[in-house]
C-alpha positions in Angstrom: 44.2 30.3 -3.0 43.4 31.4 -6.5 44.9 30.6 -9.9 45.9 34.0 -11.2 46.8 34.9 -14.8 46.4 38.6 -14.2 43.6 38.8 -16.8 40.1 40.2 -16.1 38.4 36.9 -15.0 41.1 36.0 -12.5 41.1 39.5 -11.1 37.3 39.5 -10.7 37.2 36.0 -9.1 39.7 37.2 -6.4 37.8 40.5 -5.8 34.4 38.8 -5.7 35.6 36.5 -2.9 37.3 39.4 -1.1 34.0 41.3 -1.3 32.4 38.3 0.3 34.7 38.5 3.3 37.2 35.8 2.2 40.9 36.3 2.8 42.4 35.7 -0.7 45.9 34.9 -1.9 46.7 34.1 -5.5 49.3 32.0 -7.3 50.8 32.3 -10.8 52.7 29.5 -12.4 55.5 29.9 -14.9 56.9 27.4 -17.4 58.8 27.3 -20.7 55.6 28.4 -22.3 54.4 31.3 -20.2 55.6 33.8 -17.6 54.2 35.9 -14.8 54.8 39.5 -15.6 51.2 40.4 -16.4 50.1 38.7 -13.2 52.7 40.5 -11.1 51.4 43.9 -12.3 47.8 43.0 -11.8 48.3 41.5 -8.4 50.1 44.6 -7.2 47.5 46.9 -8.7 44.7 45.1 -6.7 46.6 44.6 -3.4 46.6 40.8 -3.7 49.1 38.5 -1.9 50.8 36.9 -4.9 52.9 33.8 -5.2 54.9 32.8 -8.3 55.8 29.1 -8.7 57.9 27.6 -11.5 56.6 24.3 -13.0 59.2 21.7 -13.7 59.7 18.4 -15.6 56.5 16.8 -14.5 54.6 19.7 -16.1 56.5 19.2 -19.3 55.7 15.5 -19.2 52.0 16.4 -19.0 52.3 18.7 -22.0 54.0 15.8 -23.9 51.2 13.3 -23.2 48.0 15.0 -22.0 45.2 12.7 -20.9 42.5 15.0 -22.5 44.5 15.9 -25.6 45.2 19.2 -27.2 43.2 22.2 -28.3 43.5 23.8 -31.7 47.4 23.9 -31.3 49.6 22.2 -28.7 47.6 23.5 -25.7 46.4 20.8 -23.3 44.1 23.2 -21.5 42.0 20.7 -19.5 45.1 18.8 -18.3 47.0 22.1 -17.7 44.2 23.6 -15.6 44.0 20.4 -13.6 47.7 20.3 -13.1 47.8 23.8 -11.7 44.8 23.3 -9.5 46.5 20.2 -8.1 49.8 22.1 -7.4 47.8 25.0 -5.8 45.9 22.4 -3.7 49.3 21.2 -2.4 50.0 24.7 -1.1 46.9 25.0 1.0 48.1 23.5 4.2 51.4 25.4 4.3 49.6 28.7 3.7 46.6 28.0 6.0 44.2 28.1 3.1 41.0 26.1 2.8 40.2 25.8 -0.9 41.3 26.7 -4.5 39.4 29.0 -6.8 39.8 30.0 -10.5 38.4 32.6 -12.8 36.8 30.1 -15.1 33.4 31.1 -16.6 31.0 28.4 -17.8 30.8 28.3 -21.6 33.3 31.1 -22.2 35.7 28.7 -24.0 33.7 26.0 -25.8 36.4 23.3 -25.5 38.0 23.9 -22.1 35.3 25.7 -20.0 32.2 23.6 -20.8 30.5 21.7 -18.0 32.3 18.5 -18.9 35.7 20.2 -18.9 35.1 21.9 -15.6 34.1 18.5 -14.0 37.2 16.9 -15.6 39.5 19.5 -14.1 37.9 19.0 -10.6 38.3 15.3 -10.8 41.8 15.1 -12.4 43.2 17.7 -10.0 42.0 15.7 -7.0 40.4 18.8 -5.6 36.8 17.9 -6.5 34.5 20.1 -4.4 37.3 22.0 -2.8 37.5 23.8 -6.1 35.4 26.9 -6.4 34.5 29.0 -9.6 33.2 32.2 -8.1 32.1 33.7 -11.4 29.8 30.8 -12.4 29.2 29.2 -9.0 25.4 29.7 -9.0 25.2 27.6 -12.3 27.2 24.8 -10.8 26.4 22.3 -8.0 27.3 23.7 -4.5 30.8 22.7 -3.4 32.0 21.7 0.0 33.4 25.2 0.3 29.8 26.6 0.2 28.2 23.8 2.2 30.6 24.4 5.1 29.8 28.1 5.1 33.3 29.2 4.1 31.8 31.3 1.3 28.2 32.6 1.1 26.8 31.2 -2.1 24.5 34.2 -2.4 27.5 36.4 -2.8 28.8 34.4 -5.8 27.9 34.9 -9.4 26.2 33.0 -12.3 28.1 34.2 -15.4 27.9 32.1 -18.5 29.0 32.4 -22.1 31.5 34.2 -24.3 30.3 37.8 -23.9 32.6 40.0 -21.9 30.0 42.6 -21.1 29.0 41.2 -17.7 32.6 41.1 -16.6 33.3 44.6 -17.8 30.2 45.8 -15.9 31.4 44.0 -12.8 34.9 45.5 -13.2 33.4 48.9 -13.2 31.4 48.1 -10.1 34.5 46.8 -8.3 36.7 49.7 -9.3 38.9 47.7 -11.7 40.1 50.3 -14.2 42.9 48.6 -16.0 43.2 45.0 -17.1 44.9 43.3 -20.1 43.0 42.2 -23.2 41.9 38.5 -23.2 44.6 37.6 -25.7 46.5 34.5 -24.5 50.0 34.6 -23.2 50.7 30.9 -23.7 53.1 29.9 -26.4 51.3 26.5 -26.7 48.3 28.3 -28.3 50.6 30.1 -30.9 50.3 28.3 -34.2 54.0 29.0 -35.2 55.4 27.8 -31.9 53.0 24.8 -31.7 54.2 23.8 -35.2 57.8 23.9 -34.1 57.1 21.9 -30.9 55.1 19.3 -32.8 58.0 18.9 -35.3 60.5 18.7 -32.5 58.7 15.9 -30.6 57.9 14.1 -33.9 61.6 13.8 -34.6 62.9 13.7 -31.0 60.2 12.5 -28.6 62.4 12.9 -25.6 63.6 16.5 -26.3 63.5 18.6 -23.2 63.8 22.1 -21.9 67.0 23.1 -23.7 65.6 22.1 -27.1 62.3 23.8 -26.4 64.0 27.0 -25.5 65.6 27.0 -29.0 62.1 27.0 -30.5 61.7 30.6 -29.5 64.7 31.7 -31.6 65.2 32.3 -35.3 63.9 30.6 -38.4 63.7 26.8 -38.1 64.5 24.8 -41.2 64.1 21.0 -41.3 67.0 19.6 -43.4 66.3 15.9 -42.6 64.6 13.7 -39.9 67.8 13.9 -37.9 68.9 17.5 -38.5 67.5 21.0 -38.2 69.0 24.4 -38.9 68.2 27.5 -37.0 69.0 30.9 -38.6 69.0 34.0 -36.4 66.7 37.0 -37.3 68.6 39.8 -35.5 71.7 40.6 -33.5 70.1 39.6 -30.2 69.4 36.1 -31.6 72.9 35.9 -33.1 74.3 36.3 -29.6 71.9 33.8 -28.1 72.5 31.2 -30.7 76.3 31.6 -30.3 75.9 30.7 -26.6 73.9 27.6 -27.7 77.0 26.0 -29.3 77.8 24.7 -25.8 75.0 22.2 -26.4 77.3 20.5 -28.9 75.6 22.0 -31.9 77.5 23.2 -35.0 77.6 27.0 -35.3 78.0 28.7 -38.7 78.9 32.4 -39.2 79.3 34.1 -42.6 82.6 36.0 -42.7 83.1 39.5 -44.2 79.4 40.2 -44.7 76.6 41.3 -42.3 74.0 38.8 -41.5 72.8 36.0 -39.2 74.6 33.0 -37.7 73.1 29.5 -38.0 73.0 26.6 -35.6 72.8 23.0 -36.7 70.9 20.8 -34.2 71.2 17.1 -34.7 73.5 14.7 -36.5 75.4 16.7 -39.2 77.7 15.3 -41.8 80.0 17.2 -44.2 77.4 17.5 -46.9 74.8 18.8 -44.4 77.2 21.5 -43.1 77.9 22.6 -46.7 74.2 22.8 -47.5 73.4 24.6 -44.2 76.2 27.1 -44.8 74.7 28.0 -48.2 71.4 28.6 -46.6 72.8 30.8 -43.9 74.8 32.7 -46.6 71.6 33.3 -48.4 70.2 35.4 -45.5 73.3 37.7 -45.5 73.0 41.3 -46.7 74.0 41.8 -50.3 75.9 38.5 -50.7 75.9 37.7 -54.4 79.1 35.7 -54.9 80.8 33.0 -52.9 80.7 33.6 -49.2 83.2 32.1 -46.6 81.4 30.6 -43.7 83.2 29.8 -40.4 82.2 26.5 -38.8 82.2 27.1 -35.1 83.9 30.1 -33.7 86.8 28.6 -31.7 90.4 29.2 -32.9 91.1 26.6 -35.6 87.5 26.3 -36.7 87.0 25.2 -40.3 85.9 27.5 -43.1 84.0 26.6 -46.2 83.2 28.8 -49.2 79.6 28.5 -50.5 77.3 30.0 -53.1 74.4 31.6 -51.2 71.1 29.8 -51.5 68.2 32.3 -51.9 65.6 32.1 -49.1 62.9 31.5 -51.6 64.4 28.1 -52.2 64.4 27.4 -48.5 60.7 28.3 -48.0 59.4 24.7 -48.3 61.7 23.6 -45.5 60.7 26.2 -43.0 58.9 24.8 -39.9 
């Protein structure tokens, strides 16, 4: 059972084992921060039996407090890999599989794929020497998988370092013609999203899935430690933010002009609503004079009239 992102390394790891006579299945995990679409396409293209498993609240708790900390953003790569390996390990018996493998390459990522990190993943996951890295196996101590003869060590590889040339040559040898670029698909590595997530948990340490979903939408403006304003960037986000008022948030819509809606998240008082309405009005098209802003959209919702606040004055508040 292999962890499968759909990228080149995970494809090659599966195909190297299959070439060695091993029956291979792969699993892709999904969460609030990454999906499985690339993996689905890659698995189908290479004839791999593919499982997709959604990670839940326990995964979110790991992201909130990772034992090995974060990378350059909010990415807990060591803990994340270990978590996925542990979940994949829990699938082995049901699927009749013997071990877990990954596409990790020793030294490819200085922080999360050095020898210490690989050992930490094996230990933290509980899989220890039932975890195989086919692409770098010859540079690592033999695992129980190899010692038991489940895989011929001579048919595994000894790749090391950050160069992609060996993988590209191997891809050509194995007939892999199309594969995605090595760019990450995890929002936790994105500086903008990571900044928003850090701000969210700094101000609301127990914020969960619903609040995290909002981080993917609009412009985020921190008005106070207890209050944040989200301003949509397009019609699609307008519609999605309007649906979010069911969370008990305050929705603001400028009337009579084209532009975005805003969503106040947190504890808002009258002065906060007035200020937020002025900010939202500032993002409308061509609004130069006073703008009426409807507070909520239900019948009987209040309306305030505000002078638009130009976005340049809001810039220091953007998260």
